[in-house]
N, C-alpha and C positions, 0 to 999 in steps of 0.2 A: 638466469644463470645458464651458461653453456654446458654442454654434455660433459666435458672434461672436468670442469670445476665441480659439477654436480657429483660425478663419480668419485672424485677425491674426497669431497666432504662426506659422502656416504661411507666410502671405504674406510677412511681414517677415523671417522666418528664411531662407527660400529666396532672397529678394532680396539679403539680406546675403551669403550664400554665393556668389551669382551675381556680385556686385560683387568679392568676394575672388578668385574664379576668373578674372574678366576682368582684374583687376590683375596676377595672376600671368602671364597671357598677354601683357599690355603690357610687363611687366618682362622677360619672355623675349625679346620682339621688340627691346627696347632693347639688351639684352645682345648679341643676334644682330647687329644693325646696327653696334654698337660693334666687334664682332669683325671685321666686314667691312672696317672702316677699317684693319685691321692687315695686309691683303693686301700682299704684296710687301715686307714689312718683316722685320727680324730679330726673330723671335718671342721669343727669350730676352731680348733687350734690352728689348723692350716689357713682358714679364712682370716684369722687374726694376724698371722704371719704375712699374708698377702696384703692386708690393709696397711700394716706397718711398712712393708717393702715399697708400696706405692705412695706412702706418706699421706694416708687418709686417716683422719681422726676417727677412732672406733666409736666415739660418742655421737657421730653424725647419724641422721635418720637413715640414710641409704646404707651406711655401714652396719647399723643395727639390724636392718632388714636382711642383709647378707649373712650376718652372724646367726640370726634366727633360722634362716633357710638352711644354713650349714648344720645347725643343731638337729634339724629334722631329716637330714640326708642319710641315706643308707647305701650300701654297696649296690643293691639292686636298682635303686633310684638313679644312682650315678651311671650305671650301665645303660639304663633307659635314656637318660639325658645324652650320653655319648652317642647312642644310635640315632637319636634325634638330630644331633649335630652332623652325623654322617649323611643323613638324608638331606639336610640343608646344604651341605657342601656338594653333594651329588647334583642337586638342583642347580646350584651356582655354576658348576662345571658344564652341565648340559647347556645351560643358557649361554655361557661364555663360548662354547663350541659352536652353537647355532649362530651367535652374533658374528663370530670370526668368519664363518662360512657364508655370512650375509643371508641367512634364511629368514623368510618373512615371518614364520611362526615365532622365531626367537625375538624378532623386533616387537611383535605384539605382546609376547610374554614379558619382555623387559619393560615395555610401556605399562602394562598392568601391574607388575610387581613393584615398579618404582612409584606408581601412583598410589598404591596401597599404603605406603609409608607416610605420605604427605599429611593426612589428618593427625596421625600420632606425632609427627614432627611439629606441626602447628600447635598441638596441645602442649608439647614439651616447651616450645618457645613461649607460650602464654604463662606457663608455670615458672620457668627459670630461663630467661633469655641470656645466653652468654655467647662468646665468640665461636666456640666449637659447635654449638647447636645451630647457630646461624650459618656457619660454613657447610655443615652437613645438609641443612635445608636448602641452601643455595645450590649446592652441587646436585642434589636430587632433583630440584626444580629444573635446572639446566638440562639434565639428562632427559627428563620427561618432556620438556618443551622441544628438545632436539628430536626425540622419537616421534612426537606428534607431527612436527614439521616434515620429517622423513616419510611418515605414512601418507600425509597429504600430498607431498611431492610425487611419491610413487603412484598414488591413485591418479593424479593428473597425467602423469606420463603414460599410464596404461590406457586412459581414455583417449589421449592424443594418438597413440599407436593404433588403437582400434578405429579411430576416425580416419587415419591415413589409409588403413587397409580398406575401409569402405570406399573412400574417395578414389583409391587406386583401382579398385575393381570397376568403378563407374567410368573412369577415364579410358582404360584400355578396352573396355567393352566385352571382356571375356566372360564376365559373370555379373548378373545384376545384384546390386546391394539390397539386403533386406534391412529395412529401417523399421524399428518398432516404436 
């Protein structure tokens, strides 16, 4: 791939992932602030309203788990949960900024954080494979594979550049190359 195409693929790919990570941060903040509106309310009643609003049968296993968790919720636990969401959102925004600026540390961080979700996503697919889970898994695999490709490509480019510097010094005779 020539330099221009390589630059565009890197630039646009990282920017796309940065936007996705920032969107996850914004969504987390929205959920966090929505949770704060529930302070000093009956959490089980609010959870039941939510389940009915999104048309989920309260008798389902996951709905029952949510209702049980809401029964154990306190205002203090809610605030701790909210601060956890803030930390998560901050991490997403830092990652998004690093990817937008094409920082190598952000590429490594995105690769590692994206890879961490894969075993859990595979587990979820084995338990209940549906279209949404397959789409999430496919999207995450695509991001991880892209980042692996990018890291390998950048490593090859650095090696080629280093070799050109060594070869250039040999040709003009100004300095001897040190080869280890």
